[in-house]
C-alpha positions in Angstrom: 34.5 51.0 103.5 32.7 48.8 100.9 36.0 47.0 100.3 36.8 46.3 103.8 33.2 44.7 103.9 33.8 42.6 101.1 37.1 41.5 102.4 35.4 40.6 105.9 32.7 38.6 104.4 34.8 36.6 101.8 37.4 35.8 104.7 34.3 34.2 106.6 32.9 32.6 103.6 33.5 28.7 103.7 34.5 27.8 100.2 35.0 24.2 101.3 31.2 23.9 102.5 30.4 25.4 99.0 32.3 22.9 97.3 30.9 20.1 99.3 27.3 21.3 98.5 28.3 21.5 94.7 29.7 18.1 94.7 26.7 16.5 96.5 24.5 18.1 94.3 26.2 17.1 91.1 26.6 13.5 92.4 22.9 13.4 93.2 22.1 14.4 89.6 24.5 11.8 88.2 22.7 9.2 90.5 19.2 10.1 89.6 20.0 10.1 85.6 21.8 6.5 86.2 18.8 5.3 88.0 16.5 6.8 85.4 18.3 5.2 82.6 18.5 1.7 84.4 14.7 1.9 84.9 14.2 2.9 81.3 16.3 -0.1 80.3 14.7 -2.7 82.5 11.2 -1.7 81.4 12.1 -1.7 77.8 13.8 -5.0 78.2 10.6 -6.6 80.1 8.3 -4.9 77.3 10.5 -6.7 74.6 10.3 -9.9 76.2 6.7 -9.7 76.9 5.6 -8.3 73.6 8.3 -8.9 70.9 10.5 -11.8 72.1 7.6 -13.9 73.6 7.9 -17.7 73.3 5.1 -20.1 73.6 2.4 -17.5 74.4 1.1 -15.4 71.7 -0.6 -12.7 73.0 -0.7 -10.2 70.0 0.1 -10.5 66.5 3.7 -10.0 65.7 3.3 -6.7 63.7 0.8 -5.4 66.3 3.2 -6.2 69.1 6.0 -4.2 67.4 3.7 -1.3 66.9 2.4 -1.6 70.6 6.1 -1.7 71.9 7.2 1.3 69.7 4.3 3.6 71.1 4.9 2.5 74.8 8.8 3.0 74.5 8.1 6.6 73.2 5.6 7.3 75.9 7.9 5.7 78.7 10.6 8.1 77.6 8.6 11.2 78.0 7.1 10.0 81.3 10.4 9.2 82.9 12.3 12.5 81.7 9.4 14.3 83.1 9.5 12.7 86.3 13.3 12.9 86.8 13.1 16.8 85.8 10.4 17.4 88.6 12.2 15.4 91.3 15.5 17.1 90.4 13.9 20.6 90.8 12.3 19.7 93.9 15.4 18.0 95.6 18.0 20.6 94.5 16.2 23.9 94.3 13.5 23.1 96.7 10.7 23.7 94.3 7.1 22.9 95.2 6.3 20.5 92.7 2.5 21.0 93.5 2.8 24.5 92.7 4.7 23.9 89.8 2.2 21.5 88.3 -0.5 23.7 88.9 1.5 26.5 87.2 2.0 24.1 84.6 -1.7 23.4 84.0 -2.5 26.9 84.0 0.5 27.5 81.5 -0.9 24.3 79.5 -4.3 25.9 79.4 -2.7 29.2 78.2 -0.5 27.6 75.6 -3.1 24.9 74.5 -4.3 27.1 71.5 -0.8 27.1 70.1 -0.1 23.5 70.7 -3.0 22.1 68.9 -0.7 20.4 66.4 1.0 18.6 69.1 -2.0 17.4 70.7 -3.4 16.2 67.4 -0.5 14.3 66.7 -0.5 12.4 70.0 -4.3 11.7 69.6 -3.6 10.5 66.0 -1.0 8.2 67.3 -3.3 6.4 69.8 -6.2 6.1 67.3 -3.5 4.7 64.6 -2.9 2.2 67.4 -6.1 1.3 68.7 -7.8 1.2 65.2 -5.1 -0.7 64.0 -4.5 1.1 60.9 -1.1 -0.2 60.0 1.7 -1.9 61.9 5.5 -1.8 62.1 6.8 -3.9 59.0 3.9 -3.2 56.7 3.9 -1.4 53.5 1.7 1.6 53.2 1.2 4.7 51.3 0.4 7.7 53.5 0.0 11.1 51.5 2.7 11.3 49.2 5.1 8.8 51.0 5.3 5.2 50.3 7.1 2.6 52.3 7.6 0.3 55.2 6.6 1.3 58.8 9.7 1.4 60.7 8.5 3.0 63.9 5.2 4.4 65.3 5.8 6.8 68.4 3.3 8.8 70.4 3.9 11.9 68.1 5.3 10.7 64.8 5.4 7.9 62.5 8.7 6.7 60.5 8.4 5.4 57.1 11.3 4.0 55.2 11.0 4.2 51.4 12.3 1.9 48.9 15.4 4.0 48.1 16.5 3.8 51.8 15.0 7.6 52.7 13.4 7.8 56.2 10.2 9.9 56.1 9.4 11.1 59.6 5.5 12.1 59.5 3.5 13.7 62.2 0.4 11.4 63.2 -2.0 14.4 63.0 -1.3 14.7 59.5 -1.8 11.3 58.4 -5.5 11.6 57.1 -5.8 8.8 54.7 -3.6 5.4 54.7 -3.2 2.6 51.8 -2.3 -0.5 53.5 -0.4 -3.0 50.9 0.3 -5.7 53.5 -3.5 -7.1 54.3 -5.3 -9.5 52.3 -4.6 -10.9 49.3 -2.5 -9.1 46.8 -3.0 -8.7 43.0 -0.3 -9.9 40.8 -0.8 -8.8 37.1 1.4 -9.5 34.0 0.5 -8.0 30.4 2.3 -9.6 27.4 2.0 -8.1 23.8 1.8 -10.5 20.8 1.9 -9.5 17.2 -1.4 -9.7 15.3 0.1 -12.4 12.9 0.9 -14.7 15.8 -1.1 -17.7 16.9 -3.0 -16.5 20.0 -4.3 -19.8 21.2 -0.7 -21.2 21.0 0.7 -18.1 22.9 -1.8 -18.7 25.5 -1.5 -22.5 26.0 2.3 -21.8 26.6 1.5 -19.0 29.2 -1.0 -21.7 30.9 1.9 -24.1 31.1 3.9 -21.4 32.7 1.3 -20.6 35.2 1.1 -24.3 36.2 4.8 -24.6 36.7 4.9 -21.3 38.8 2.0 -22.3 40.8 3.3 -25.6 41.7 6.9 -24.1 42.7 5.7 -21.0 44.6 2.6 -22.4 46.2 3.4 -21.0 49.7 3.4 -17.4 48.3 0.1 -17.9 46.2 -3.3 -17.6 47.6 -5.2 -18.0 44.0 -3.0 -19.7 41.2 -2.0 -17.7 38.0 -4.5 -18.0 35.2 -4.5 -16.6 31.8 -7.6 -14.1 31.3 -6.8 -14.1 27.5 -7.2 -11.1 25.2 -7.7 -7.7 27.2 -6.7 -5.1 24.7 -6.3 -4.7 20.7 -3.1 -2.2 20.6 -2.1 -0.3 17.6 0.2 -3.1 16.5 -0.1 -5.8 19.0 -2.6 -7.9 21.1 -2.3 -7.6 24.9 -2.7 -11.0 26.9 -3.0 -10.8 30.6 -2.2 -13.2 33.5 -3.5 -12.6 37.0 -2.7 -14.1 40.4 -3.4 -13.3 44.1 -0.6 -13.7 46.8 0.3 -13.0 50.2 1.2 -9.6 51.1 4.2 -8.0 49.5 4.7 -11.2 47.4 3.0 -10.1 44.3 6.1 -8.0 42.8 8.2 -11.0 43.1 5.6 -13.3 41.3 5.1 -10.9 38.4 8.9 -10.8 37.8 9.0 -14.7 37.9 6.1 -14.8 35.4 7.4 -12.3 32.9 10.9 -14.1 33.0 9.4 -17.5 32.5 7.1 -16.5 29.8 9.8 -14.7 27.9 12.0 -18.0 28.1 9.2 -20.2 27.0 8.3 -17.9 24.2 11.9 -17.9 23.0 11.8 -21.7 23.1 8.6 -22.0 21.3 9.4 -19.5 18.7 6.7 -17.0 19.5 7.7 -13.5 18.6 7.2 -10.5 20.8 7.2 -6.8 19.7 10.5 -5.3 19.0 10.9 -1.5 18.5 14.0 0.2 17.5 14.3 4.1 18.0 17.2 5.9 16.2 18.0 9.3 17.6 20.5 11.5 15.4 21.7 14.7 16.8 24.4 15.4 14.3 22.9 17.8 11.6 25.2 16.6 8.9 24.2 12.8 9.6 20.8 13.9 9.6 21.1 15.4 6.2 22.9 12.3 4.7 20.2 10.0 6.1 17.5 12.0 4.5 19.5 12.1 1.1 19.7 8.2 1.4 16.0 8.0 2.1 15.3 10.0 -0.8 17.4 8.0 -3.0 15.6 4.8 -1.8 12.1 6.1 -2.3 13.0 7.6 -5.8 15.8 5.7 -7.2 17.4 7.5 -10.7 
């Protein structure tokens, strides 16, 4: 009896209508996704032209504009995705979006206690932006991570380290930030000189190097390099220090250039610098031979 009922219903069922219905829904989903992708692309293009690639009109600082663009792009992605999802559910499955949003609100309250970290990350992202703590392209230290800000999103911040590692940090966990890209930066070089060298002559050579570097790299320097003089008496050497203030992220290149030129100038002027030699012997036989040689040198027969 059941078999005959199933056969009668399947014979009356319109498989062609079902096929057209499924194809229609699939095509609708494809069209919605394409339209959403195009809308997202157009909005991102307009934002990039307005904030990042602007010509003639400078509404914001370049780094602030990059940071704002990164945050808005992240927000747009989530908003468009959520809108497409709601519209698809309403059109295809006849869901009542009002009821769905109300249910989502109740569910959001119920899950609010379990999603405090997510809310904290989002709020932290907005505070980072509006308080201008750092911007894309700046060198910062956040907790244990140091590197260049590559992207600031609504929930996370991406920091590119010196070695190329990409650190993705939740905004809510960023409690303290050291920014190395704002204001003048200190460039400091310390040179060790043996006690028996003429310190006044060495400082005169260093001052000449500072003047040459200041004249050549003036576009990177805020306060010209100066020789502070003797800053420390070491066990075997005197420490001489040179300091300068540079534009952000230029202090390390200036330090390298000062060290190189001071070393070359000392070689030309015959000013000695400390030379250390360390001999590490791992072979016990060689160690015993060296000990015998030292004994013969100290107590010649």
